[in-house]
C-alpha positions in Angstrom: 21.8 22.4 18.4 23.4 19.7 16.4 24.5 17.6 19.4 26.2 14.9 17.2 28.8 17.5 16.1 29.6 18.5 19.7 31.8 16.8 22.3 30.2 15.1 25.3 31.5 18.0 27.6 29.9 20.6 25.3 26.6 18.7 25.3 26.6 18.4 29.1 27.3 22.1 29.4 24.6 23.1 26.8 22.0 21.1 28.6 23.0 22.3 32.1 23.7 18.8 33.3 26.6 16.6 34.6 27.9 13.0 34.6 25.9 12.4 37.7 22.7 13.6 36.1 20.1 16.2 37.2 19.0 16.7 40.8 15.4 15.6 41.5 14.3 19.2 42.1 15.8 20.3 38.8 14.3 17.4 36.9 10.9 18.2 38.3 11.2 21.9 37.4 12.1 20.9 33.8 9.1 18.5 33.6 6.8 21.3 34.7 8.3 23.6 32.1 8.7 21.2 29.2 6.0 18.6 29.8 6.2 14.9 30.2 8.1 12.6 27.9 5.1 11.2 26.0 3.3 11.6 22.7 0.1 13.7 22.7 -2.4 13.3 19.9 -4.8 15.9 18.5 -8.4 15.7 19.7 -10.5 13.2 17.7 -13.7 14.0 15.8 -16.7 12.7 17.8 -18.4 9.6 16.4 -21.7 11.4 15.9 -20.1 14.0 13.8 -18.4 11.4 11.6 -21.8 9.7 11.2 -23.5 13.0 10.3 -20.9 13.8 7.7 -22.2 11.0 5.5 -25.6 12.7 5.1 -24.2 15.9 3.5 -24.0 14.3 0.0 -26.5 15.9 -2.4 -27.8 12.6 -3.7 -28.3 11.4 -0.1 -30.3 14.7 0.7 -32.5 14.1 -2.4 -33.2 10.5 -1.3 -34.0 11.7 2.3 -36.4 14.3 1.0 -38.0 11.7 -1.2 -38.3 9.2 1.7 -39.9 11.9 3.8 -42.5 12.6 1.1 -43.2 8.9 0.7 -43.8 8.5 4.4 -46.1 11.5 4.4 -48.1 9.9 1.5 -48.4 6.6 3.3 -45.6 4.7 1.5 -43.4 3.9 4.4 -42.0 0.5 3.2 -40.0 2.0 0.3 -38.7 4.8 2.5 -37.5 2.4 5.2 -35.5 0.4 2.6 -33.9 3.7 1.3 -33.1 4.8 4.9 -31.6 1.4 5.8 -29.2 1.5 2.9 -28.1 5.0 3.8 -27.6 4.2 7.5 -25.6 1.1 6.6 -23.2 3.0 4.4 -22.7 5.6 7.1 -21.9 3.0 9.7 -19.3 1.3 7.4 -17.7 4.7 6.7 -17.4 5.6 10.5 -15.9 2.2 11.3 -13.2 2.6 8.6 -12.4 6.1 9.8 -12.0 5.0 13.4 -9.7 2.1 12.3 -7.5 4.6 10.3 -6.9 6.7 13.4 -5.1 3.9 15.3 -1.6 4.8 13.9 -0.7 7.1 16.8 -1.9 4.6 19.3 0.5 2.0 17.9 3.2 4.7 18.0 2.6 5.4 21.7 2.9 1.7 22.5 6.5 1.7 21.2 7.6 4.0 24.1 9.8 2.4 26.7 7.8 1.9 30.0 10.8 2.5 32.3 14.3 3.9 32.3 17.4 3.5 34.5 18.3 7.1 35.4 21.1 8.9 37.3 19.5 11.5 39.6 21.7 13.4 42.0 24.4 10.7 41.9 22.0 7.9 42.5 20.7 5.3 40.0 16.9 5.1 40.0 14.4 3.2 37.9 11.7 5.6 36.8 8.7 5.7 34.4 10.1 6.9 31.1 7.4 9.6 30.9 9.2 11.3 33.8 12.5 11.9 31.9 13.6 15.5 31.3 16.1 17.0 29.0 19.5 16.7 30.6 18.8 13.4 32.4 21.5 10.8 32.2 20.2 7.3 31.3 22.0 4.0 31.5 21.4 1.5 28.7 22.1 -2.2 28.3 21.2 -5.0 25.8 17.4 -5.6 25.6 16.5 -2.0 26.6 14.3 0.2 24.5 15.8 3.7 24.3 13.4 5.9 26.3 14.2 9.3 24.7 16.5 10.9 22.1 20.0 11.4 23.5 23.7 12.0 22.9 25.9 9.1 23.9 28.4 9.7 26.7 29.6 6.1 26.8 29.3 3.2 24.4 30.9 -0.2 25.2 30.4 -2.4 22.0 27.0 -0.7 21.8 24.8 -1.9 18.9 21.3 -0.5 18.3 18.5 -1.6 16.1 17.0 1.6 14.7 15.7 0.4 11.3 12.2 1.4 12.2 13.4 5.0 12.0 16.2 5.0 9.4 15.3 2.0 7.2 18.6 0.4 7.9 18.4 -3.4 7.9 21.5 -3.9 10.1 22.1 -2.9 13.8 24.2 0.3 14.1 27.6 0.3 15.9 27.5 3.3 18.1 30.4 5.7 19.0 31.0 8.5 21.4 33.3 10.8 19.4 31.8 13.9 17.7 31.1 13.9 14.0 32.6 16.8 12.2 30.6 17.0 9.0 26.8 17.3 8.6 25.3 13.8 8.0 21.8 12.3 7.7 20.0 10.8 10.7 21.1 7.2 9.9 24.8 8.2 10.1 24.6 10.1 13.4 26.2 7.2 15.2 26.8 9.0 18.5 23.0 9.6 18.9 20.3 7.1 20.0 16.6 7.6 19.4 13.5 6.9 21.4 11.9 3.6 20.5 15.0 1.9 19.2 16.3 -1.3 20.7 19.7 -2.0 22.3 20.8 -5.4 20.9 24.4 -5.6 22.2 26.7 -3.9 24.7 26.0 -1.1 27.1 26.0 2.7 27.2 25.1 5.9 28.8 23.2 8.8 27.2 22.2 12.4 28.1 18.6 13.1 27.1 18.5 15.8 24.4 14.8 15.6 23.4 11.7 14.2 24.9 8.0 13.7 23.9 7.1 15.4 20.6 10.6 16.8 20.2 12.1 13.3 19.6 12.4 11.8 16.2 9.5 9.5 16.9 7.5 12.5 18.1 8.2 14.3 14.9 6.9 11.3 13.0 3.7 11.4 15.1 3.3 15.0 14.1 3.8 14.1 10.4 1.2 11.4 10.7 -1.3 13.8 12.1 -0.5 16.5 9.5 -0.4 14.1 6.5 -3.6 14.4 4.4 -6.0 11.5 4.2 -6.4 11.1 0.5 -9.7 10.4 -1.3 -9.5 7.8 -4.1 -10.1 9.0 -7.7 -13.4 7.2 -7.7 -14.5 8.8 -4.5 -13.7 12.2 -5.9 -15.5 11.5 -9.1 -18.6 10.1 -7.4 -18.7 13.0 -5.0 -18.5 15.6 -7.9 -21.0 13.7 -10.0 -23.4 13.3 -7.1 -23.7 17.0 -6.6 -24.5 17.6 -10.3 -26.9 14.7 -10.5 -28.7 15.7 -7.3 -29.4 19.2 -8.7 -30.4 17.8 -12.1 -32.9 15.3 -10.6 -34.5 17.9 -8.3 -35.0 20.2 -11.4 -36.4 17.2 -13.4 -38.8 16.3 -10.6 -40.0 19.9 -10.2 -40.6 20.0 -14.0 -42.5 16.7 -14.1 -44.6 17.6 -11.0 -45.3 21.1 -12.4 -46.4 19.8 -15.8 -48.6 17.1 -14.3 -50.1 19.5 -11.7 -50.8 22.0 -14.5 -52.6 19.3 -16.5 -54.7 18.4 -13.4 -55.7 22.0 -12.9 -56.5 22.6 -16.6 -58.6 19.5 -16.9 -60.5 19.9 -13.6 -64.2 20.2 -13.6 -64.3 22.0 -10.2 -64.0 18.8 -8.1 -61.4 17.9 -5.4 -58.0 18.3 -7.0 -56.0 17.1 -4.0 -55.9 13.3 -4.8 -54.7 14.0 -8.3 -52.1 16.5 -7.1 -50.8 14.0 -4.5 -50.6 11.3 -7.2 -48.6 13.7 -9.4 -46.3 14.4 -6.4 -45.9 10.7 -5.7 -45.0 10.1 -9.3 -42.4 12.9 -9.3 -40.9 11.3 -6.1 -40.9 7.9 -7.7 -39.0 9.4 -10.7 -36.4 10.8 -8.3 -36.0 7.5 -6.6 -35.8 5.7 -10.0 -33.3 8.2 -11.3 -31.0 7.9 -8.3 -29.2 4.6 -8.1 -29.3 4.5 -4.3 -27.8 1.1 -4.3 -24.7 2.5 -6.1 -22.6 3.0 -3.0 -23.5 -0.5 -1.8 -22.7 -2.0 -5.2 -19.3 -0.2 -5.2 -18.7 -1.5 -1.7 -19.5 -5.1 -2.7 -17.4 -4.9 -5.8 -14.5 -3.5 -3.8 -15.0 -6.3 -1.3 -14.8 -8.9 -4.0 -11.6 -7.2 -5.2 -10.3 -7.4 -1.6 -10.7 -11.2 -1.5 -9.0 -11.6 -4.9 -6.1 -9.4 -3.7 -5.8 -11.5 -0.5 -5.2 -14.6 -2.6 -2.2 -12.6 -4.1 -0.9 -11.8 -0.6 -2.2 -8.2 -0.6 -4.5 -7.6 2.4 -6.7 -4.5 2.1 -7.4 -2.5 5.2 -9.5 0.2 3.6 -11.9 -0.8 0.7 -11.3 2.2 -1.5 -7.6 1.3 -1.7 -8.6 -1.5 -4.2 -9.7 1.0 -6.8 -7.0 3.5 -5.9 -4.2 1.0 -6.5 -5.7 0.2 -9.9 -5.2 3.9 -10.8 -1.6 4.0 -9.6 0.9 5.7 -11.9 3.8 5.6 -9.5 5.0 3.0 -7.0 7.5 4.2 -4.5 9.0 1.1 -3.0 11.4 0.1 -0.3 14.4 -2.0 -1.3 15.1 -4.5 1.5 12.7 -7.4 1.5 10.4 -5.9 -1.1 12.6 -5.8 -4.1 15.3 -8.0 -2.5 15.2 -11.2 -0.6 16.1 -9.6 2.8 18.7 -12.2 3.2 22.4 -11.6 2.7 23.9 -14.0 0.3 27.5 -14.8 -0.7 27.8 -14.1 -4.4 31.6 -14.0 -5.0 35.0 -14.5 -3.4 38.6 -13.8 -4.0 41.7 -16.0 -3.4 45.2 -15.0 -4.7 46.0 -16.7 -8.0 42.5 -18.3 -7.9 40.5 -15.4 -9.2 36.7 -15.1 -8.9 34.5 -18.2 -9.0 32.3 -20.0 -6.5 33.1 -23.2 -4.7 32.3 -26.4 -6.4 29.4 -28.5 -4.9 32.0 -31.3 -4.6 34.2 -30.9 -1.6 36.9 -33.1 -3.1 37.4 -30.5 -5.8 38.1 -27.7 -3.3 41.6 -26.2 -3.0 43.2 -26.0 0.5 42.7 -22.2 0.3 39.0 -22.6 -0.3 38.8 -25.1 2.6 40.5 -22.7 5.0 38.5 -19.7 3.9 35.2 -21.6 4.6 36.5 -22.9 7.9 37.3 -19.4 9.1 33.9 -18.1 7.8 32.0 -20.8 9.7 34.0 -21.0 12.9 34.7 -17.3 13.5 31.0 -16.8 13.6 28.3 -16.5 16.3 25.2 -17.1 14.1 23.3 -20.4 13.9 20.2 -22.0 12.6 17.8 -23.5 15.2 15.8 -26.7 15.0 12.8 -24.9 13.4 15.1 -23.7 10.6 15.1 -20.1 11.9 18.3 -18.2 11.2 19.6 -16.5 14.3 22.4 -13.9 14.5 23.9 -11.1 12.4 22.6 -11.3 8.8 26.2 -11.2 7.5 27.3 -14.1 9.6 24.1 -16.1 8.8 25.0 -15.6 5.1 28.3 -17.4 5.7 26.9 -20.5 7.3 24.1 -20.6 4.7 26.7 -20.5 2.0 28.6 -23.4 3.6 25.3 -25.5 3.7 24.6 -24.6 0.1 28.0 -26.0 -1.0 27.1 -29.3 0.7 29.3 -28.7 3.7 27.2 -28.8 6.9 28.4 -25.9 9.1 27.4 -27.9 12.2 29.8 -30.6 11.3 32.7 -28.1 10.9 31.9 -26.7 14.4 31.7 -30.2 15.9 35.1 -31.1 14.4 36.8 -27.9 15.5 35.1 -26.6 18.7 35.8 -23.0 19.9 38.2 -22.8 22.8 38.5 -19.0 23.2 37.5 -15.8 21.5 38.0 -12.0 21.2 34.5 -10.7 20.4 33.8 -8.3 17.6 34.3 -4.7 18.5 33.2 -1.8 16.4 36.5 0.1 17.0 38.6 -2.9 16.0 36.2 -4.1 13.3 37.6 -7.6 13.9 36.5 -10.9 15.5 38.9 -13.7 16.5 38.3 -17.3 17.8 40.7 -20.1 18.8 40.5 -23.7 17.6 42.8 -26.7 17.4 44.0 -27.8 13.9 46.4 -30.8 13.6 47.3 -30.4 17.3 48.1 -26.7 17.1 46.1 -23.9 18.7 45.1 -21.5 15.8 43.6 -18.0 15.8 40.9 -17.5 13.1 40.2 -13.8 12.3 37.6 -12.1 10.1 36.8 -8.5 9.7 36.8 -5.4 7.5 39.4 -5.6 4.7 40.8 -2.1 5.3 41.7 -3.2 8.9 42.7 -6.8 8.3 45.1 -6.0 5.4 47.2 -4.0 7.8 47.3 -6.8 10.4 48.8 -9.4 7.9 52.4 -9.9 6.8 51.9 -13.2 5.1 49.5 -14.8 2.6 48.2 -18.4 2.1 49.3 -19.1 -1.5 49.4 -22.4 -3.4 48.9 -24.4 -0.2 51.8 -22.6 1.6 52.4 -19.5 3.6 54.3 -16.8 1.7 55.3 -13.2 2.3 52.5 -10.7 1.5 54.3 -8.8 -1.2 53.2 -5.4 -2.5 51.9 -7.1 -5.7 49.8 -9.6 -3.8 48.5 -6.9 -1.5 47.5 -4.8 -4.5 45.6 -7.8 -5.9 43.6 -7.9 -2.6 43.0 -4.2 -2.6 41.8 -4.2 -6.3 39.5 -7.1 -5.6 38.0 -5.3 -2.6 37.5 -2.1 -4.6 35.9 -4.1 -7.4 33.4 -5.8 -5.0 32.7 -2.4 -3.3 31.9 -0.8 -6.7 29.2 -3.4 -7.2 27.8 -2.5 -3.7 28.8 -5.9 -2.3 29.6 -6.2 1.4 33.2 -7.6 1.8 34.8 -9.5 4.6 38.5 -10.5 4.8 39.8 -13.8 6.5 43.1 -14.6 8.1 44.7 -17.0 10.6 47.9 -17.7 12.6 49.3 -20.3 14.8 49.1 -19.4 18.5 52.3 -18.6 20.3 53.3 -21.2 22.9 50.2 -23.2 21.7 48.1 -21.2 24.1 44.4 -20.4 23.9 44.9 -17.3 26.0 44.4 -14.5 23.4 43.5 -10.8 23.3 43.3 -8.0 20.8 47.1 -7.6 20.8 47.4 -11.0 19.2 45.6 -9.9 16.1 48.8 -9.0 14.3 51.3 -11.0 12.1 48.4 -12.8 10.5 48.3 -14.9 7.3 45.8 -13.5 4.8 43.6 -16.1 3.1 40.9 -14.4 1.0 37.8 -12.3 0.7 34.1 -13.0 0.4 31.5 -10.7 -1.1 27.8 -10.7 -0.4 24.7 -8.8 -1.0 21.0 -8.9 -0.3 20.1 -10.0 -3.9 17.0 -9.0 -5.8 14.1 -11.4 -5.9 14.1 -13.3 -9.2 10.5 -12.5 -10.0 11.0 -8.8 -9.5 12.7 -8.3 -12.9 9.5 -9.5 -14.7 7.2 -7.5 -12.5 9.1 -4.2 -13.1 8.8 -4.9 -16.9 5.1 -5.5 -16.5 4.7 -2.3 -14.5 6.5 -0.4 -17.2 4.2 -1.9 -19.9 1.2 -0.7 -17.7 2.7 2.8 -17.7 3.6 2.6 -14.0 6.8 4.2 -12.9 8.7 2.3 -10.1 10.9 4.4 -7.7 13.2 3.0 -5.1 13.3 4.8 -1.7 15.6 3.3 0.8 17.6 4.0 4.0 20.6 2.2 2.6 23.7 3.9 1.1 23.6 5.4 -2.3 26.1 3.0 -3.9 24.1 -0.1 -2.8 20.8 1.4 -3.9 22.2 2.4 -7.3 23.7 -1.1 -7.9 20.3 -2.8 -7.1 18.4 -0.2 -9.1 20.5 -0.7 -12.2 20.4 -4.4 -11.9 16.6 -4.7 -11.7 15.9 -2.1 -14.4 14.8 0.9 -12.2 17.5 3.2 -13.5 17.5 3.7 -17.3 19.7 5.9 -19.5 20.2 9.3 -18.0 18.5 8.5 -14.7 20.1 9.4 -11.4 20.2 8.5 -7.7 19.7 11.2 -5.0 20.5 11.1 -1.3 18.3 12.6 1.4 20.8 15.4 1.9 20.9 16.2 -1.8 17.1 16.3 -1.8 17.1 18.7 1.2 19.3 21.1 -0.9 16.7 21.2 -3.7 13.9 23.7 -3.9 10.4 22.3 -4.8 10.8 23.9 -8.3 14.1 22.1 -8.8 12.7 18.8 -7.5 9.7 19.1 -9.9 12.2 19.6 -12.8 14.3 16.6 -11.9 11.6 14.3 -10.5 11.1 12.1 -13.6 14.8 11.5 -14.0 15.3 10.3 -10.4 15.0 6.5 -10.1 16.5 5.9 -6.7 16.5 7.8 -3.4 19.0 6.8 -0.7 19.5 7.7 3.0 16.1 9.4 3.2 14.3 10.9 6.2 10.5 10.7 6.9 10.2 14.3 5.7 12.0 13.4 2.4 9.5 10.5 1.8 6.5 12.8 2.2 8.1 15.4 -0.1 8.7 12.8 -2.8 5.1 11.6 -2.6 3.7 15.2 -2.8 6.0 16.0 -5.7 4.5 13.1 -7.7 1.0 14.0 -6.6 1.6 17.6 -7.9 2.2 16.0 -11.3 -1.2 14.4 -11.1 0.0 10.9 -10.4 -1.8 8.4 -8.2 1.1 7.4 -5.9 1.6 4.2 -4.0 4.2 4.1 -1.2 5.6 1.0 0.5 7.2 0.9 3.9 7.7 -1.2 7.1 9.1 1.1 9.7 7.8 3.9 12.0 9.7 6.3 9.8 7.5 5.2 6.8 4.2 5.9 8.5 3.7 9.6 7.6 4.4 8.9 3.9 2.2 5.8 4.0 -0.7 8.1 5.1 0.2 10.9 2.7 0.3 8.6 -0.3 -2.8 7.8 -2.3 -2.3 4.3 -1.2 0.1 3.3 1.6 1.4 -0.3 1.4 2.9 -1.8 4.6 4.9 -4.9 4.8 3.5 -7.9 6.7 6.8 -8.1 8.6 6.7 -4.3 9.4 5.8 -2.4 12.5 2.2 -2.0 13.8 2.6 1.8 13.3 3.3 1.3 9.6 0.4 -1.2 9.2 -2.1 1.1 10.9 -1.1 4.0 8.7 -1.4 2.0 5.5 -4.4 1.1 3.4 -2.9 -2.3 2.3 -0.6 -4.8 3.8 1.7 -7.1 1.8 1.6 -10.5 3.6 4.7 -11.7 1.7 6.6 -8.4 1.6 7.0 -8.9 -2.2 6.9 -6.2 -4.9 5.5 -8.7 -7.3 2.3 -8.8 -5.2 1.9 -5.1 -5.6 1.9 -5.4 -9.4 -0.6 -8.3 -9.3 -2.8 -6.2 -7.0 -2.7 -3.3 -9.5 -4.1 -5.7 -12.1 -6.9 -6.6 -9.7 -7.5 -3.0 -8.9 -7.8 -2.1 -12.6 -10.3 -4.9 -13.1 -12.3 -3.7 -10.1 -12.5 -0.2 -11.5 -13.5 -1.5 -14.9 -16.2 -3.5 -13.3 -17.4 -0.6 -11.2 -17.7 1.5 -14.4 -19.6 -1.3 -16.1 -22.0 -1.3 -13.2 -22.4 2.5 -13.3 -22.9 2.4 -17.1 -25.5 -0.3 -16.7 -27.4 1.6 -13.9 -27.4 5.0 -15.7 -28.3 3.6 -19.1 -31.4 1.9 -17.7 -32.3 5.1 -15.7 -31.8 7.2 -18.8 -34.1 5.0 -20.9 -36.9 5.3 -18.3 -36.5 9.1 -18.0 -36.5 9.5 -21.8 -39.7 7.5 -22.1 -41.3 9.7 -19.3 -40.2 13.0 -20.9 -41.4 11.8 -24.3 -44.8 10.9 -22.9 -45.1 14.3 -21.3 -44.2 16.1 -24.5 -46.7 14.0 -26.5 -49.4 14.4 -23.8 -49.6 10.6 -23.4 -50.4 8.9 -20.1 -47.5 8.4 -17.8 -45.7 5.2 -19.2 -45.2 3.9 -15.6 -46.9 4.0 -12.3 -45.0 5.0 -9.1 -45.1 1.4 -7.9 -43.8 0.1 -11.2 -40.8 2.5 -11.0 -40.0 1.5 -7.5 -40.3 -2.2 -8.4 -38.0 -1.8 -11.4 -35.5 0.1 -9.2 -35.6 -2.7 -6.6 -35.2 -5.5 -9.2 -32.7 -4.1 -11.7 -30.5 -1.8 -9.6 -28.9 -4.5 -7.4 -28.2 -8.1 -8.5 -27.3 -7.4 -12.2 -25.0 -4.6 -11.2 -23.3 -6.7 -8.5 -22.9 -9.6 -11.0 -21.1 -7.2 -13.4 -18.7 -6.4 -10.6 -17.6 -10.0 -10.7 -16.5 -10.0 -14.3 -13.0 -11.3 -15.2 -10.3 -8.9 -16.4 -10.4 -7.4 -19.8 -7.7 -8.8 -22.1 -5.8 -5.5 -22.2 -6.0 -4.6 -18.5 -2.2 -4.3 -18.0 -1.4 -2.9 -21.4 -3.0 0.4 -20.8 -1.6 3.6 -19.4 -2.9 4.6 -15.9 -6.0 6.7 -16.3 -5.7 10.5 -15.9 -7.1 11.5 -12.5 -8.6 14.6 -14.1 -10.9 12.6 -16.4 -14.5 12.4 -15.4 -16.5 9.4 -14.2 -17.9 8.9 -17.7 -14.7 9.3 -19.6 -13.0 6.6 -21.7 -16.2 5.9 -23.7 -18.5 5.3 -20.7 -20.7 8.3 -21.5 -21.0 7.2 -25.1 -22.0 3.7 -23.9 -24.6 5.2 -21.5 -26.1 7.4 -24.1 -26.3 4.7 -26.8 -27.8 2.1 -24.5 -30.1 4.6 -22.8 -31.4 5.9 -26.2 -32.0 2.3 -27.4 -33.8 1.4 -24.2 -35.8 4.6 -24.3 -36.7 4.2 -28.0 -37.8 0.6 -27.3 -40.1 1.7 -24.4 -41.5 4.6 -26.4 -42.3 2.3 -29.4 -43.8 -0.2 -27.0 -46.1 2.4 -25.4 -47.1 3.7 -28.8 -48.1 0.2 -29.9 -50.0 -0.2 -26.6 -51.9 3.0 -27.0 -53.5 1.4 -30.1 -55.2 -1.0 -27.6 -55.8 1.1 -24.5 -54.1 3.4 -22.1 -53.8 0.6 -19.5 -52.3 -1.8 -22.1 -49.8 0.9 -23.1 -48.6 1.2 -19.5 -48.3 -2.6 -19.1 -46.3 -2.8 -22.4 -44.0 0.1 -21.5 -43.3 -1.5 -18.0 -42.6 -4.9 -19.6 -40.2 -3.5 -22.2 -38.3 -1.4 -19.7 -37.8 -4.1 -17.1 -36.8 -6.8 -19.8 -34.5 -4.4 -21.6 -32.8 -3.4 -18.4 -32.4 -7.0 -17.4 -31.1 -8.2 -20.7 -28.8 -5.2 -20.9 -26.7 -7.0 -18.3 -25.2 -9.2 -21.1 -24.2 -6.2 -23.2 -22.7 -4.5 -20.2 -20.3 -7.3 -19.4 -17.5 -5.8 -21.6 -16.9 -2.6 -23.5 -14.5 -4.2 -25.9 -16.1 -7.7 -26.5 -19.6 -8.9 -27.2 -21.1 -11.3 -24.6 -20.4 -14.2 -27.0 -16.7 -13.2 -27.3 -16.4 -12.7 -23.6 -17.9 -16.2 -23.1 -21.6 -16.2 -22.8 -21.6 -18.8 -19.9 -18.3 -17.5 -18.3 -20.0 -15.4 -15.6 -22.4 -17.6 -13.8 -23.4 -14.6 -11.5 -24.7 -12.7 -14.5 -26.8 -15.7 -15.6 -28.1 -16.1 -12.1 -28.9 -12.4 -11.7 -30.8 -12.3 -15.1 -32.7 -15.4 -14.1 -33.8 -13.9 -10.8 -34.9 -10.6 -12.4 -36.9 -12.5 -15.0 -38.5 -14.6 -12.3 -39.5 -11.5 -10.3 -41.0 -9.9 -13.4 -42.9 -13.1 -14.0 -44.5 -12.7 -10.6 -46.0 -9.3 -11.6 -48.1 -10.8 -14.4 -49.6 -13.6 -12.3 -53.4 -13.4 -11.7 -54.2 -11.7 -8.4 -50.8 -9.8 -8.3 -50.9 -8.0 -11.6 -53.4 -5.5 -10.5 -50.9 -4.1 -7.9 -48.6 -3.3 -10.9 -51.4 -1.8 -13.1 -51.3 -4.7 -15.5 -54.9 -5.2 -16.8 -56.6 -8.6 -17.0 -56.7 -8.5 -20.8 -52.9 -8.1 -21.1 -52.1 -11.2 -23.2 -49.4 -12.8 -25.4 -50.3 -10.5 -28.3 -49.2 -7.6 -26.1 -46.3 -9.3 -24.4 -44.5 -10.5 -27.5 -44.0 -7.1 -29.2 -43.0 -5.6 -25.8 -40.5 -8.4 -25.2 -39.3 -8.3 -28.8 -38.5 -4.6 -28.6 -36.5 -5.2 -25.4 -34.5 -8.0 -27.0 -34.0 -6.0 -30.2 -32.6 -3.0 -28.2 -30.0 -5.3 -26.6 -29.1 -7.0 -29.9 -28.5 -3.5 -31.3 -26.3 -2.6 -28.4 -24.0 -5.6 -29.2 -24.0 -4.8 -33.0 -23.0 -1.2 -32.3 -20.2 -2.4 -30.1 -19.0 -5.0 -32.7 -19.2 -2.5 -35.6 -17.3 0.2 -33.6 -14.4 -2.0 -32.6 -14.0 -3.6 -36.0 -13.8 -0.1 -37.4 -11.2 0.9 -34.8 -9.2 -2.3 -35.6 -9.2 -1.6 -39.3 -8.2 2.1 -38.7 -5.3 1.1 -36.5 -4.0 -1.5 -39.0 
């Protein structure tokens, strides 16, 4: 039933209640039938199950099998390291998941603890959870509304419900039915669970409790919203499955070939030691081929991105959000406080025969009409600024005193000179406020309010320093000015005064007639200055910015056009208009809609899903409870630092300064993070590919294995961590914000990464093969030592080539990344330990391995890296000449 379209009597009848409320017995019966007035969440997944989920990944399974084999063969140390890394990653994943489930807990905390209820003609204070549909509840300023309800009484009742509707202003409530169908924010005779009474008093009949309330529906949406994987998570998961299968097959082949050779070359002796060695080598190949540190490296690089984003006021709650934001193709942003300053500001005014211009900073240049206009704006005003500089009161009234101060006229001084002697408070029915002050010995009524109301209360106008009759021509000037302001989505107030009859301060609403009209002020919550440039930067980066707001369509359109969100042919759509569209129609019109106004939580989720259907990584900002479902549904939810705990808990990122500019800056960091992760991935797999190519070539040529199991494990330990992490700390590529967002369908090795891996892997493999071939001219033992030296040095020095895919290490600044220099130095030092007397035998480096062997091995490694840089330089010079 649409209760807002029914009279109070009809609602009471429909709910089987009365002005005196339900009887206690009837309320208890309804509670047993309908359930308590509380939010119930779905059962949570046990922690042990969340932990076990992390061990279903194919690469993890391969590593666990390899670790088990190593333990069985007496190599427990390596296995413990592998197991430790896997367990640590699983713990981090579980902790992040548990944090993400706190949204509903925060939502439950918003419920009112108690309610003042009429039961059987008596007024009782009961726990809010015991309210039933049909209960009559009393409300007063400071109360939280305990359930959804239809107002039966509203005495100057104003309710803050922005957390549900997105409205930045308290809503004036009414009792009368509303004939037409209107969105949630315009149902002024309803109040909603969790909203706050800021002024007046009222009485409601409960229409919905628990999960049936608007806040309960949002809880349901939060639970049903899909938790999105980031593009990188999806790509790594898909690649992991394929890589795991490939590595298992490779290890089976290597073990099979080696076991066959052992069997064919046996002379009848015990084959088991040789077979176990072959198995151990196959396991070592598996461990070497799988970059088990990859997930840890990704986590570390994301953490570095998190700290960089925090410096730009973007606080990351879930690490993968860093990379996801860098992939964003659409940003759905709120208006108030994000694109705008969240502070109403006077931007224009109108005085008859004075036109439109702002007050001079010099008071002596003001006209008498300007002086009177400012006096009324400051004195007929309940707002103030406290000693800490905090603005207190209605935002519209705060804007008026702030304007006075900005014109070098201290509002406190005006109030001290003309103290208030009486008042008629603002009333939502009258839409007027009046105060009484003494000017030149005469009691004077100062009135401000809505232009449409105040125009009809005036019969004179202040013109050229005198009171004159309000002629039709002068009235038309005021009306046209009001319409012009309204067309620009400005909020307009009118100002008037009159001398009190009998010089008395005793006034009432009946005295608000026969007034002298002075002028109008127009104000708006203006866009942040820096937003204009950020939207242009987002456009250059191929990111579409969409405004989604709870404000009215006219206001949203005006802001959208001003800041460049609405181009030629683009339109604004209301929540009601969106509800009337089918999904097919929305998909057709989606890219032409730049602004959505008066939207519901369901609308926001629908908009996000529509963009996701088009393959766009979508970011959504929000601050209210009503934003939480969409924040969770979006690929990355961005909550405002000033927003509700519910929104923050549902989001992956929090903007500490509530500023859209910080989102665009965070996108730049996110893109850099993803670039660096891909650089680390390319580095790791190029090195692994080089080793595998050398092993396969040796098998085909019937050479001795180029590496021992210990050597492979050592290379894995040395080269798969520090250099990759150092690459994750590279600065941004020059073109990072001049590219289009990447296609979410593209593979992990797209964008030239596969080519880079193949070229570097082939060069490293060729260098190792050549090194082993040279070493075989001395002895099998020397060939293994030379192959080991070439591989570890080539993989180490490859770090320089991996720093950029578009610049050589010299162009990128050879000394610019101190972490790369440090990582390379540590790797070289660790390699140096392996050739020391007494240690070298553990790494199968013979005693006669000398400089004559080391120099060609090291030279081949260095040559491979130089070739990598030359290939890069040649390719990009060719591309530059082709583009020119």
